[in-house]
DRENKE-496166 format. One record per residue (C-alpha): residue number from 1; residue in three letters; x, y, z. Coordinates in nm, 2 decimals, padded with zeros to 4 digits. Example, Ala and Ser with C-alpha at 12.3 -4.5 7.8 and 13.67 -1.06 7.14 Angstrom:
DRENKE-496166
<atom><num>1</num><residu>ALA</residu><c1>01.23</c1><c2>-00.45</c2><c3>00.78</c3></atom>
<atom><num>2</num><residu>SER</residu><c1>01.37</c1><c2>-00.11</c2><c3>00.71</c3></atom>
end
This chain:
DRENKE-496166
<atom><num>1</num><residu>MET</residu><c1>00.00</c1><c2>00.00</c2><c3>00.00</c3></atom>
<atom><num>2</num><residu>SER</residu><c1>00.13</c1><c2>00.34</c2><c3>-00.09</c3></atom>
<atom><num>3</num><residu>PHE</residu><c1>00.24</c1><c2>00.59</c2><c3>00.18</c3></atom>
<atom><num>4</num><residu>PHE</residu><c1>-00.04</c1><c2>00.82</c2><c3>00.06</c3></atom>
<atom><num>5</num><residu>LYS</residu><c1>-00.31</c1><c2>00.55</c2><c3>00.12</c3></atom>
<atom><num>6</num><residu>ARG</residu><c1>-00.16</c1><c2>00.44</c2><c3>00.45</c3></atom>
<atom><num>7</num><residu>LYS</residu><c1>-00.20</c1><c2>00.78</c2><c3>00.62</c3></atom>
<atom><num>8</num><residu>LYS</residu><c1>-00.54</c1><c2>00.89</c2><c3>00.74</c3></atom>
<atom><num>9</num><residu>ASN</residu><c1>-00.45</c1><c2>01.20</c2><c3>00.95</c3></atom>
<atom><num>10</num><residu>TRP</residu><c1>-00.27</c1><c2>01.48</c2><c3>00.78</c3></atom>
<atom><num>11</num><residu>ILE</residu><c1>-00.13</c1><c2>01.78</c2><c3>00.98</c3></atom>
<atom><num>12</num><residu>PHE</residu><c1>00.02</c1><c2>02.07</c2><c3>00.78</c3></atom>
<atom><num>13</num><residu>ASP</residu><c1>00.23</c1><c2>02.36</c2><c3>00.88</c3></atom>
<atom><num>14</num><residu>MET</residu><c1>00.08</c1><c2>02.67</c2><c3>00.71</c3></atom>
<atom><num>15</num><residu>ASP</residu><c1>00.33</c1><c2>02.95</c2><c3>00.61</c3></atom>
<atom><num>16</num><residu>GLY</residu><c1>00.59</c1><c2>02.82</c2><c3>00.37</c3></atom>
<atom><num>17</num><residu>THR</residu><c1>00.41</c1><c2>02.48</c2><c3>00.35</c3></atom>
<atom><num>18</num><residu>LEU</residu><c1>00.06</c1><c2>02.53</c2><c3>00.23</c3></atom>
<atom><num>19</num><residu>THR</residu><c1>00.16</c1><c2>02.88</c2><c3>00.12</c3></atom>
<atom><num>20</num><residu>ILE</residu><c1>00.47</c1><c2>03.01</c2><c3>-00.06</c3></atom>
<atom><num>21</num><residu>ALA</residu><c1>00.70</c1><c2>03.14</c2><c3>00.21</c3></atom>
<atom><num>22</num><residu>LYS</residu><c1>00.67</c1><c2>03.52</c2><c3>00.24</c3></atom>
<atom><num>23</num><residu>HIS</residu><c1>00.79</c1><c2>03.59</c2><c3>00.60</c3></atom>
<atom><num>24</num><residu>ASP</residu><c1>01.12</c1><c2>03.77</c2><c3>00.63</c3></atom>
<atom><num>25</num><residu>PHE</residu><c1>01.18</c1><c2>03.67</c2><c3>00.99</c3></atom>
<atom><num>26</num><residu>ASP</residu><c1>01.49</c1><c2>03.88</c2><c3>01.04</c3></atom>
<atom><num>27</num><residu>ALA</residu><c1>01.30</c1><c2>04.19</c2><c3>00.92</c3></atom>
<atom><num>28</num><residu>ILE</residu><c1>01.01</c1><c2>04.11</c2><c3>01.15</c3></atom>
<atom><num>29</num><residu>LYS</residu><c1>01.25</c1><c2>04.07</c2><c3>01.45</c3></atom>
<atom><num>30</num><residu>ARG</residu><c1>01.41</c1><c2>04.41</c2><c3>01.36</c3></atom>
<atom><num>31</num><residu>GLU</residu><c1>01.07</c1><c2>04.57</c2><c3>01.35</c3></atom>
<atom><num>32</num><residu>LEU</residu><c1>00.98</c1><c2>04.42</c2><c3>01.68</c3></atom>
<atom><num>33</num><residu>GLU</residu><c1>01.32</c1><c2>04.51</c2><c3>01.82</c3></atom>
<atom><num>34</num><residu>ILE</residu><c1>01.40</c1><c2>04.16</c2><c3>01.95</c3></atom>
<atom><num>35</num><residu>PRO</residu><c1>01.72</c1><c2>03.95</c2><c3>01.91</c3></atom>
<atom><num>36</num><residu>LEU</residu><c1>01.79</c1><c2>03.81</c2><c3>01.57</c3></atom>
<atom><num>37</num><residu>ASP</residu><c1>01.94</c1><c2>03.49</c2><c3>01.70</c3></atom>
<atom><num>38</num><residu>THR</residu><c1>01.62</c1><c2>03.36</c2><c3>01.87</c3></atom>
<atom><num>39</num><residu>ASP</residu><c1>01.28</c1><c2>03.27</c2><c3>01.72</c3></atom>
<atom><num>40</num><residu>ILE</residu><c1>01.01</c1><c2>03.53</c2><c3>01.76</c3></atom>
<atom><num>41</num><residu>LEU</residu><c1>00.77</c1><c2>03.35</c2><c3>01.99</c3></atom>
<atom><num>42</num><residu>THR</residu><c1>01.05</c1><c2>03.25</c2><c3>02.23</c3></atom>
<atom><num>43</num><residu>SER</residu><c1>01.18</c1><c2>03.61</c2><c3>02.25</c3></atom>
<atom><num>44</num><residu>LEU</residu><c1>00.83</c1><c2>03.74</c2><c3>02.32</c3></atom>
<atom><num>45</num><residu>SER</residu><c1>00.77</c1><c2>03.48</c2><c3>02.59</c3></atom>
<atom><num>46</num><residu>LYS</residu><c1>01.07</c1><c2>03.61</c2><c3>02.78</c3></atom>
<atom><num>47</num><residu>LEU</residu><c1>00.94</c1><c2>03.97</c2><c3>02.79</c3></atom>
<atom><num>48</num><residu>PRO</residu><c1>00.75</c1><c2>04.14</c2><c3>03.08</c3></atom>
<atom><num>49</num><residu>VAL</residu><c1>00.37</c1><c2>04.08</c2><c3>03.03</c3></atom>
<atom><num>50</num><residu>GLU</residu><c1>00.27</c1><c2>04.43</c2><c3>02.92</c3></atom>
<atom><num>51</num><residu>GLU</residu><c1>00.56</c1><c2>04.46</c2><c3>02.67</c3></atom>
<atom><num>52</num><residu>ALA</residu><c1>00.50</c1><c2>04.11</c2><c3>02.53</c3></atom>
<atom><num>53</num><residu>LYS</residu><c1>00.13</c1><c2>04.20</c2><c3>02.49</c3></atom>
<atom><num>54</num><residu>LYS</residu><c1>00.22</c1><c2>04.51</c2><c3>02.28</c3></atom>
<atom><num>55</num><residu>LYS</residu><c1>00.47</c1><c2>04.32</c2><c3>02.07</c3></atom>
<atom><num>56</num><residu>HIS</residu><c1>00.22</c1><c2>04.04</c2><c3>02.01</c3></atom>
<atom><num>57</num><residu>ILE</residu><c1>-00.03</c1><c2>04.30</c2><c3>01.88</c3></atom>
<atom><num>58</num><residu>HIS</residu><c1>00.24</c1><c2>04.44</c2><c3>01.65</c3></atom>
<atom><num>59</num><residu>LEU</residu><c1>00.33</c1><c2>04.09</c2><c3>01.53</c3></atom>
<atom><num>60</num><residu>ASP</residu><c1>-00.03</c1><c2>04.02</c2><c3>01.45</c3></atom>
<atom><num>61</num><residu>THR</residu><c1>-00.05</c1><c2>04.34</c2><c3>01.24</c3></atom>
<atom><num>62</num><residu>ILE</residu><c1>00.27</c1><c2>04.25</c2><c3>01.05</c3></atom>
<atom><num>63</num><residu>GLU</residu><c1>00.14</c1><c2>03.89</c2><c3>00.99</c3></atom>
<atom><num>64</num><residu>LEU</residu><c1>-00.20</c1><c2>04.01</c2><c3>00.88</c3></atom>
<atom><num>65</num><residu>LYS</residu><c1>-00.05</c1><c2>04.21</c2><c3>00.59</c3></atom>
<atom><num>66</num><residu>ILE</residu><c1>00.14</c1><c2>03.89</c2><c3>00.48</c3></atom>
<atom><num>67</num><residu>ALA</residu><c1>-00.17</c1><c2>03.68</c2><c3>00.53</c3></atom>
<atom><num>68</num><residu>LYS</residu><c1>-00.38</c1><c2>03.89</c2><c3>00.29</c3></atom>
<atom><num>69</num><residu>VAL</residu><c1>-00.14</c1><c2>03.84</c2><c3>00.00</c3></atom>
<atom><num>70</num><residu>SER</residu><c1>-00.07</c1><c2>03.47</c2><c3>00.06</c3></atom>
<atom><num>71</num><residu>ILE</residu><c1>-00.04</c1><c2>03.24</c2><c3>-00.24</c3></atom>
<atom><num>72</num><residu>PRO</residu><c1>-00.09</c1><c2>02.87</c2><c3>-00.23</c3></atom>
<atom><num>73</num><residu>SER</residu><c1>00.22</c1><c2>02.66</c2><c3>-00.27</c3></atom>
<atom><num>74</num><residu>PRO</residu><c1>00.25</c1><c2>02.45</c2><c3>-00.59</c3></atom>
<atom><num>75</num><residu>GLY</residu><c1>00.06</c1><c2>02.12</c2><c3>-00.55</c3></atom>
<atom><num>76</num><residu>SER</residu><c1>-00.13</c1><c2>02.22</c2><c3>-00.24</c3></atom>
<atom><num>77</num><residu>SER</residu><c1>-00.48</c1><c2>02.24</c2><c3>-00.40</c3></atom>
<atom><num>78</num><residu>GLU</residu><c1>-00.42</c1><c2>01.91</c2><c3>-00.59</c3></atom>
<atom><num>79</num><residu>LEU</residu><c1>-00.30</c1><c2>01.73</c2><c3>-00.28</c3></atom>
<atom><num>80</num><residu>LEU</residu><c1>-00.58</c1><c2>01.86</c2><c3>-00.05</c3></atom>
<atom><num>81</num><residu>ARG</residu><c1>-00.84</c1><c2>01.78</c2><c3>-00.32</c3></atom>
<atom><num>82</num><residu>LYS</residu><c1>-00.72</c1><c2>01.42</c2><c3>-00.33</c3></atom>
<atom><num>83</num><residu>LEU</residu><c1>-00.70</c1><c2>01.39</c2><c3>00.05</c3></atom>
<atom><num>84</num><residu>LYS</residu><c1>-01.06</c1><c2>01.53</c2><c3>00.08</c3></atom>
<atom><num>85</num><residu>THR</residu><c1>-01.20</c1><c2>01.27</c2><c3>-00.16</c3></atom>
<atom><num>86</num><residu>GLN</residu><c1>-01.09</c1><c2>00.99</c2><c3>00.08</c3></atom>
<atom><num>87</num><residu>THR</residu><c1>-01.19</c1><c2>00.99</c2><c3>00.45</c3></atom>
<atom><num>88</num><residu>ASN</residu><c1>-00.89</c1><c2>01.17</c2><c3>00.58</c3></atom>
<atom><num>89</num><residu>ASN</residu><c1>-00.86</c1><c2>01.41</c2><c3>00.88</c3></atom>
<atom><num>90</num><residu>LEU</residu><c1>-00.69</c1><c2>01.74</c2><c3>00.78</c3></atom>
<atom><num>91</num><residu>GLY</residu><c1>-00.54</c1><c2>01.97</c2><c3>01.03</c3></atom>
<atom><num>92</num><residu>ILE</residu><c1>-00.31</c1><c2>02.27</c2><c3>01.06</c3></atom>
<atom><num>93</num><residu>LEU</residu><c1>-00.05</c1><c2>02.33</c2><c3>01.32</c3></atom>
<atom><num>94</num><residu>THR</residu><c1>00.10</c1><c2>02.68</c2><c3>01.29</c3></atom>
<atom><num>95</num><residu>ARG</residu><c1>00.29</c1><c2>02.93</c2><c3>01.50</c3></atom>
<atom><num>96</num><residu>ASN</residu><c1>00.07</c1><c2>03.20</c2><c3>01.35</c3></atom>
<atom><num>97</num><residu>SER</residu><c1>-00.24</c1><c2>03.34</c2><c3>01.52</c3></atom>
<atom><num>98</num><residu>PHE</residu><c1>-00.59</c1><c2>03.19</c2><c3>01.46</c3></atom>
<atom><num>99</num><residu>SER</residu><c1>-00.73</c1><c2>03.50</c2><c3>01.29</c3></atom>
<atom><num>100</num><residu>ASN</residu><c1>-00.43</c1><c2>03.54</c2><c3>01.06</c3></atom>
<atom><num>101</num><residu>SER</residu><c1>-00.45</c1><c2>03.16</c2><c3>00.98</c3></atom>
<atom><num>102</num><residu>ILE</residu><c1>-00.81</c1><c2>03.21</c2><c3>00.86</c3></atom>
<atom><num>103</num><residu>GLU</residu><c1>-00.71</c1><c2>03.52</c2><c3>00.65</c3></atom>
<atom><num>104</num><residu>THR</residu><c1>-00.42</c1><c2>03.32</c2><c3>00.49</c3></atom>
<atom><num>105</num><residu>LEU</residu><c1>-00.65</c1><c2>03.03</c2><c3>00.40</c3></atom>
<atom><num>106</num><residu>LYS</residu><c1>-00.91</c1><c2>03.26</c2><c3>00.25</c3></atom>
<atom><num>107</num><residu>ALA</residu><c1>-00.64</c1><c2>03.44</c2><c3>00.05</c3></atom>
<atom><num>108</num><residu>THR</residu><c1>-00.50</c1><c2>03.11</c2><c3>-00.09</c3></atom>
<atom><num>109</num><residu>GLY</residu><c1>-00.85</c1><c2>02.96</c2><c3>-00.16</c3></atom>
<atom><num>110</num><residu>LEU</residu><c1>-00.77</c1><c2>02.67</c2><c3>00.08</c3></atom>
<atom><num>111</num><residu>ILE</residu><c1>-01.02</c1><c2>02.76</c2><c3>00.35</c3></atom>
<atom><num>112</num><residu>ASP</residu><c1>-01.28</c1><c2>02.49</c2><c3>00.25</c3></atom>
<atom><num>113</num><residu>TYR</residu><c1>-01.04</c1><c2>02.21</c2><c3>00.32</c3></atom>
<atom><num>114</num><residu>PHE</residu><c1>-01.00</c1><c2>02.28</c2><c3>00.69</c3></atom>
<atom><num>115</num><residu>GLN</residu><c1>-01.25</c1><c2>02.28</c2><c3>00.98</c3></atom>
<atom><num>116</num><residu>SER</residu><c1>-01.17</c1><c2>02.56</c2><c3>01.22</c3></atom>
<atom><num>117</num><residu>ASP</residu><c1>-01.16</c1><c2>02.31</c2><c3>01.52</c3></atom>
<atom><num>118</num><residu>PHE</residu><c1>-00.87</c1><c2>02.15</c2><c3>01.35</c3></atom>
<atom><num>119</num><residu>ILE</residu><c1>-00.66</c1><c2>02.46</c2><c3>01.30</c3></atom>
<atom><num>120</num><residu>PHE</residu><c1>-00.42</c1><c2>02.48</c2><c3>01.60</c3></atom>
<atom><num>121</num><residu>CYS</residu><c1>-00.23</c1><c2>02.81</c2><c3>01.63</c3></atom>
<atom><num>122</num><residu>ARG</residu><c1>-00.03</c1><c2>02.98</c2><c3>01.89</c3></atom>
<atom><num>123</num><residu>GLU</residu><c1>-00.34</c1><c2>03.06</c2><c3>02.10</c3></atom>
<atom><num>124</num><residu>ARG</residu><c1>-00.45</c1><c2>02.70</c2><c3>02.10</c3></atom>
<atom><num>125</num><residu>ALA</residu><c1>-00.13</c1><c2>02.49</c2><c3>02.16</c3></atom>
<atom><num>126</num><residu>LEU</residu><c1>00.23</c1><c2>02.54</c2><c3>02.27</c3></atom>
<atom><num>127</num><residu>PRO</residu><c1>00.43</c1><c2>02.64</c2><c3>01.97</c3></atom>
<atom><num>128</num><residu>LYS</residu><c1>00.63</c1><c2>02.39</c2><c3>01.77</c3></atom>
<atom><num>129</num><residu>PRO</residu><c1>00.88</c1><c2>02.23</c2><c3>01.82</c3></atom>
<atom><num>130</num><residu>ASN</residu><c1>00.65</c1><c2>02.13</c2><c3>02.11</c3></atom>
<atom><num>131</num><residu>PRO</residu><c1>00.43</c1><c2>01.84</c2><c3>01.99</c3></atom>
<atom><num>132</num><residu>GLU</residu><c1>00.13</c1><c2>01.94</c2><c3>02.20</c3></atom>
<atom><num>133</num><residu>GLY</residu><c1>-00.08</c1><c2>02.05</c2><c3>01.89</c3></atom>
<atom><num>134</num><residu>ILE</residu><c1>-00.01</c1><c2>01.72</c2><c3>01.72</c3></atom>
<atom><num>135</num><residu>PHE</residu><c1>-00.12</c1><c2>01.52</c2><c3>02.03</c3></atom>
<atom><num>136</num><residu>ARG</residu><c1>-00.43</c1><c2>01.73</c2><c3>02.06</c3></atom>
<atom><num>137</num><residu>LEU</residu><c1>-00.53</c1><c2>01.68</c2><c3>01.70</c3></atom>
<atom><num>138</num><residu>MET</residu><c1>-00.47</c1><c2>01.31</c2><c3>01.72</c3></atom>
<atom><num>139</num><residu>ASP</residu><c1>-00.68</c1><c2>01.31</c2><c3>02.04</c3></atom>
<atom><num>140</num><residu>LEU</residu><c1>-00.97</c1><c2>01.49</c2><c3>01.86</c3></atom>
<atom><num>141</num><residu>TRP</residu><c1>-00.95</c1><c2>01.24</c2><c3>01.58</c3></atom>
<atom><num>142</num><residu>LYS</residu><c1>-00.90</c1><c2>00.93</c2><c3>01.80</c3></atom>
<atom><num>143</num><residu>ALA</residu><c1>-00.60</c1><c2>00.88</c2><c3>01.57</c3></atom>
<atom><num>144</num><residu>ASN</residu><c1>-00.31</c1><c2>00.63</c2><c3>01.57</c3></atom>
<atom><num>145</num><residu>PRO</residu><c1>00.04</c1><c2>00.79</c2><c3>01.53</c3></atom>
<atom><num>146</num><residu>LYS</residu><c1>00.12</c1><c2>00.52</c2><c3>01.26</c3></atom>
<atom><num>147</num><residu>GLU</residu><c1>-00.16</c1><c2>00.67</c2><c3>01.04</c3></atom>
<atom><num>148</num><residu>THR</residu><c1>-00.06</c1><c2>01.03</c2><c3>01.11</c3></atom>
<atom><num>149</num><residu>VAL</residu><c1>00.19</c1><c2>01.26</c2><c3>00.93</c3></atom>
<atom><num>150</num><residu>MET</residu><c1>00.32</c1><c2>01.61</c2><c3>00.99</c3></atom>
<atom><num>151</num><residu>ILE</residu><c1>00.42</c1><c2>01.81</c2><c3>00.69</c3></atom>
<atom><num>152</num><residu>GLY</residu><c1>00.63</c1><c2>02.13</c2><c3>00.71</c3></atom>
<atom><num>153</num><residu>ASP</residu><c1>00.91</c1><c2>02.34</c2><c3>00.57</c3></atom>
<atom><num>154</num><residu>TYR</residu><c1>01.12</c1><c2>02.39</c2><c3>00.89</c3></atom>
<atom><num>155</num><residu>VAL</residu><c1>01.31</c1><c2>02.19</c2><c3>01.15</c3></atom>
<atom><num>156</num><residu>PHE</residu><c1>01.04</c1><c2>02.29</c2><c3>01.42</c3></atom>
<atom><num>157</num><residu>ASP</residu><c1>00.77</c1><c2>02.11</c2><c3>01.22</c3></atom>
<atom><num>158</num><residu>LEU</residu><c1>00.99</c1><c2>01.80</c2><c3>01.18</c3></atom>
<atom><num>159</num><residu>ASP</residu><c1>01.10</c1><c2>01.80</c2><c3>01.55</c3></atom>
<atom><num>160</num><residu>ALA</residu><c1>00.74</c1><c2>01.83</c2><c3>01.66</c3></atom>
<atom><num>161</num><residu>GLY</residu><c1>00.64</c1><c2>01.54</c2><c3>01.44</c3></atom>
<atom><num>162</num><residu>ALA</residu><c1>00.93</c1><c2>01.32</c2><c3>01.57</c3></atom>
<atom><num>163</num><residu>ALA</residu><c1>00.84</c1><c2>01.41</c2><c3>01.94</c3></atom>
<atom><num>164</num><residu>ALA</residu><c1>00.48</c1><c2>01.30</c2><c3>01.87</c3></atom>
<atom><num>165</num><residu>GLY</residu><c1>00.59</c1><c2>00.97</c2><c3>01.72</c3></atom>
<atom><num>166</num><residu>VAL</residu><c1>00.46</c1><c2>01.04</c2><c3>01.37</c3></atom>
<atom><num>167</num><residu>GLU</residu><c1>00.63</c1><c2>01.03</c2><c3>01.03</c3></atom>
<atom><num>168</num><residu>THR</residu><c1>00.73</c1><c2>01.37</c2><c3>00.88</c3></atom>
<atom><num>169</num><residu>ILE</residu><c1>00.74</c1><c2>01.51</c2><c3>00.53</c3></atom>
<atom><num>170</num><residu>TYR</residu><c1>00.99</c1><c2>01.80</c2><c3>00.48</c3></atom>
<atom><num>171</num><residu>LEU</residu><c1>00.90</c1><c2>02.04</c2><c3>00.20</c3></atom>
<atom><num>172</num><residu>ASP</residu><c1>01.19</c1><c2>02.24</c2><c3>00.05</c3></atom>
<atom><num>173</num><residu>PRO</residu><c1>01.12</c1><c2>02.39</c2><c3>-00.30</c3></atom>
<atom><num>174</num><residu>SER</residu><c1>01.50</c1><c2>02.46</c2><c3>-00.34</c3></atom>
<atom><num>175</num><residu>GLY</residu><c1>01.58</c1><c2>02.09</c2><c3>-00.30</c3></atom>
<atom><num>176</num><residu>LYS</residu><c1>01.86</c1><c2>02.17</c2><c3>-00.05</c3></atom>
<atom><num>177</num><residu>PHE</residu><c1>01.70</c1><c2>02.00</c2><c3>00.25</c3></atom>
<atom><num>178</num><residu>PRO</residu><c1>01.93</c1><c2>02.14</c2><c3>00.53</c3></atom>
<atom><num>179</num><residu>PHE</residu><c1>01.72</c1><c2>01.96</c2><c3>00.79</c3></atom>
<atom><num>180</num><residu>LYS</residu><c1>01.68</c1><c2>01.63</c2><c3>00.61</c3></atom>
<atom><num>181</num><residu>ASP</residu><c1>01.82</c1><c2>01.43</c2><c3>00.90</c3></atom>
<atom><num>182</num><residu>SER</residu><c1>01.51</c1><c2>01.53</c2><c3>01.10</c3></atom>
<atom><num>183</num><residu>ALA</residu><c1>01.26</c1><c2>01.41</c2><c3>00.83</c3></atom>
<atom><num>184</num><residu>THR</residu><c1>01.11</c1><c2>01.08</c2><c3>00.72</c3></atom>
<atom><num>185</num><residu>HIS</residu><c1>01.05</c1><c2>01.20</c2><c3>00.36</c3></atom>
<atom><num>186</num><residu>CYS</residu><c1>01.17</c1><c2>01.50</c2><c3>00.16</c3></atom>
<atom><num>187</num><residu>VAL</residu><c1>00.97</c1><c2>01.67</c2><c3>-00.13</c3></atom>
<atom><num>188</num><residu>LYS</residu><c1>01.02</c1><c2>01.98</c2><c3>-00.34</c3></atom>
<atom><num>189</num><residu>ASN</residu><c1>00.65</c1><c2>02.01</c2><c3>-00.41</c3></atom>
<atom><num>190</num><residu>LEU</residu><c1>00.34</c1><c2>01.91</c2><c3>-00.22</c3></atom>
<atom><num>191</num><residu>GLY</residu><c1>00.21</c1><c2>01.73</c2><c3>-00.53</c3></atom>
<atom><num>192</num><residu>GLU</residu><c1>00.51</c1><c2>01.48</c2><c3>-00.50</c3></atom>
<atom><num>193</num><residu>ILE</residu><c1>00.34</c1><c2>01.34</c2><c3>-00.18</c3></atom>
<atom><num>194</num><residu>LEU</residu><c1>00.09</c1><c2>01.16</c2><c3>-00.41</c3></atom>
<atom><num>195</num><residu>ASN</residu><c1>00.37</c1><c2>00.94</c2><c3>-00.54</c3></atom>
<atom><num>196</num><residu>LEU</residu><c1>00.56</c1><c2>00.86</c2><c3>-00.22</c3></atom>
end
């Protein structure tokens, strides 16, 4: 049986996976005046409460602009259409906010593939690489880790999948795959998943 048929539960990262990567994280960090050598959510979590609140609002504003001009990544519609025709569970695990996730999915035309209960964002689960969101989705679906896969474009996605005991698919359109040691499978285009 093909990999594609074996998996029933599909969890996607959003930005850079379902969409073409548009975030310039260093530019965002400079605009938020936080260290360049630490990921954004970790930096914000270390700030005093009031300052963190202000910077989170600022981050939401930056990300909303990006969300509104999001473009689906090549192969995403084709893959999701195929998954939807079978009885698969589809979820999203993103470090973005819920409202910006919805805006992104609307802009890309992918909104109809996902139930809002299955979109786990930074308000709903500890951010990746923590696997909490994967465990919570599997719990909602009464899912078996063997039938579940996490798909993403960054090491945090792959580490979260590994920590949850599920296979991972690493998407890198450049084909360089710097984090391939953390992934079960590597693809340059989401459409390639259909042939794994």
